[in-house]
N, C-alpha and C positions, 0 to 999 in steps of 0.2 A: 454457480459454484457446483451444484450437484452433478451436472453433465461433465464438468471439468474433472471432478474426482472419479466419476464413473469411467472416463476414458483412461484412467491410470496415469495421468500426468504427474511428474515428480515435483515441479515447481512452477510458479507463475510470478512474473515480475510486472508490477504496475509502476509507471512513471507519470508524475503530474508536474506540469510546469506552467509558468506564466512569465510575462515580461518582468525582469528584475528578480523573480523567484523569492520574493520576501513576504507576499501577502496571501493571495488566494491559494497558491500551490501548497503552502504550508498548512493552511486551514483544511484544505481538501485531503491532503495526505493524513493529517491527524484524524479527520473524520473517518476515512477509510480504515485506518488502523484500529480505531476504537470500535468501529462497527464489526470488524472481522475477528478481532482478537478473542472474543468470547466463544468462538466455535471450537468444539473439542476435536473435530476431525482435521484441523489445520493448524500450522504454526505460522505466526505472523511476526514480521519484524519491520521496523521503520528506520530509515536513515535519510538524512538531509545532505545532499551532495555539496551544497554551497553554504553550509552552516557557518564556516569560519569567515565568510565575507562580511 
């Protein structure tokens, strides 16, 4: 993350998926979100593409 910010990047998109998209991908996405949201130098958002399935 420090190098990414140092380079002046405006945004970063991370996508996580698994077969079916209902188990590991959701858990990993939530873990990433919770791990990153406490940093004061970045804004973090989480969305689940297939939530309505």
